[in-house]
N, C-alpha and C positions, 0 to 999 in steps of 0.2 A: 479469570474469565468466567462468566456465567455460562452454564449449559442450559439451553432453552428448549422447552417443548410446548407446543400450542395445542390446547384441547378444543375439539370441535363438537358441535351437537350432532344429533342423528341425521340431520339434513345436510351436514357438511358445511354449515355456515359457521364461521368463527364466533365463539362465545364472546359477547360484549356486555359491558355494564353489569358485571357480577356484583352482588352485595358483599359485605364484609364476611358473612358466614360462608358464602360460596367460595370466596377467595381462600379462607382458612381450610375449607374442605379439600381444595385443590392440592394442598401440601401434604395431606395425610397419607395418600397412597404410596408416595416415595418413602415416607418414614416407615410404614408398615412393612414394606418390601425388605427392609434391612433387619427385620426380626427373624432370628433363626432358633432352631431347636436347642434346648438346654441353656438358653441365655438367662442371665439375671438382668432384668430390665428396669431402669429408672424411669418412673412415670411422673411427669411434671404437673403443673397446676395452671388452671385458667381455661378460658372459653375454647381455645383451640384444642387443648388436651381433652376436654369434655367431648369434643367431636371425634377425637382419636380413639378413646377407650373402647367404644363398641367395635371399632374396626380391629383393634388388637384382639379382642375377645373372639371375633369371627375368624380371624386367622388361626388362633390357637385351636379352635374347634375344627375348622376345615382341614387344617394340615396336621392335626393330632400332635401339637407341640407341647413340650414340657417347658413352661416358662414360670419363673418367679419374678414378681414385681416388687419394687421398693418405691414408695410414694413420697412426694415432697410435701404433702399436706394431708390433714385428716379428711378433708372433703374428697380429695382424689382417692384415698384409700376406700372410702365408703362407695364411691362410684365404681371403682374397680372390682370390689367384692360383689357388688350387685350384678356384675357381668361375669361372675364366677372366675375371675382371675386370681391366681394364688398369690397372696400378698405376704411378704415377710418383713420383719423389723430390720432396720438399718444395722443394729448391733449384732444381728445374727449372720451377717455376711462380711466378707473381707474385700470384695471387688464387685464391680458392675460392668457388664459387657457393653451395654448401650443405654444411654439416657436420651430421652426425647422430651423436649419442653418448648414452650413458647418464649417470647420476649416482648418487651415494651418498646425497645429501640435496638437497631443493629447499625453499626457504622461500617465504613468500607473495609476495615481490618477484621471484621467479624467480632468485634467487641460489643458487649451488650449492656443495656440497662434492663434489669428484671426486678420484680417485687411489687408490681401493680396489684397482684392478688394477695400480697402480704406474706408470702411463703419464702422470702428471699434467702433466709439462713438455711433452711432445709434444702432448698433448691441448690444452693452452692455446695453444700456437703455432698449431695448425690451427684451433681454434675461434675465436680472435680474428681470424684472417685471413679467415674466412668472411663473406660478405655476409649469410648467414642461418644461424643455429645453432639446431637443433631437438634437444630433449632427450627421451628416452624413459625412463619410470620406471614401476614399479608403485606402488600407493598407500602401501605401507609406507615409501617414501622421502620422502613429503611431511611436512614438519615445521613447527613453529612458529618455530624459529630454528636457524641453522646450528650444528652441534655438539651438538644435542639428543640424537641417538641414535648418531651415527657419529663416529669420531675423525678429526681433521684430519690428512691426510698432508702432510709437508714433505720435499721432496727435498733432500738435503744431501751435501756432499763427504765422502768417506771420511776424508780427512786429519784433519779437526778435528771429527768428528761429536759426540764427547763434550762438547766445549766448546760447540757449538751447542745440544746437548740441555739443558745447564745454563742457557744464556742464555734459552732458550725458557721454562723453568720459572721463571726470574726475573721473567717478565712477570706471573705470578700467576694462580691459578685454572686451572692447566694441569698435568696429569700426562703425562709422556712415556715412550715406549718405542720402542726400535729394532725395526723390523719384522724378524721372523725367519721363514724358510721352510725346512722340513726341517732344522732345528737349526743353520742358518747364516744370517748376515745376508742379507736379500733384496737383490738387485742389480737396479737399473733398467736399461732398454735403454741409458741413457747412462753406465752404470758407477758409479752413485752409490748411497748408502743412502737409506732413508726412515725418518724419525722420525714415529711416529704420536702425535698429541696429543689427549688427552682433556680437553675443556673442562668443568670442574666446575661452571660456571655460565654463563649467557648473556653472551657477550662481543661487542663491536662488531666485526664481521668486517673492516670497512675499516681500523680502527685496528690490529687484530691483524695483518692482512696487511702493512701498512706497517712495523710493527715487525719482523716476521719477514723480509721480503724484503731488508731492509737489514743483516741479520746476515751477516758475511763467511762464505762457505761454503754459504749457502742458495741453491739454484738456483731453486726455485719452491715456492709453497704450493698446497694443494688448494682454496683459495677461488677460485671462478669468479664474479666480481662484475660485474653489468651486462653480461653477455655473451650469455646465452640470449635468443632471440627468441620461442621457443615451447616449452612443455612439454606433452607428451602423456602422460597418466596412465592406466594400466590399473587399473580398479577392479572390484569385484564387481558394480557396477551398469552397467558398460560403460566406454567411453572418455570421459575428460574432457580438454578442451583449453584451455590458458590461454595467451593471447598477451600479449606485452609491450605 
């Protein structure tokens, strides 16, 4: 069951027709409230997290918290350091108390597709290590099944990416495309390519992940299965929270 809360404006009139940024902002307060002193915090990647980072910094300063952050991308690390958040390397820790990140799709079982920002491998390392993983999305990211509206990213080695691309299509009901940015192949922080996979019908995410992850040259898939503990959804009616 969702736990719902409706946000009102100062005149007491229900807020309506929020834009995507406002919907994302709605989710951040509930996430920040879960940050406690002495935590090691996993900080995700993407537009929602860019809105969250200043709020994390404000809470640290306001409540005089000692927090160490571990970031899922170089871009996030730069933004967090600009806000004077103490950032540590993933190899210098053995656990994470709380990870907060966005997602590109969320299904009814709280399974996710992530990787639209290209940081899916590091995101999965950090999110799986966390004792608690909280996901922030706007209502457009909530789907009936994974792959319904967003292409599945797969991080692959440059050396044999074309062979991998063909083997992915051999699975059936998948159209693939090498991710391009500014007319050149997109390069992840790990130095790899991303193949984006359009699922032309509903496919079992567990079976597809197992097929993909065993292809030589595949580093990781954008399926985040049985990892999320809580999803906070920003909607036109307010915030909806779903717990595992």
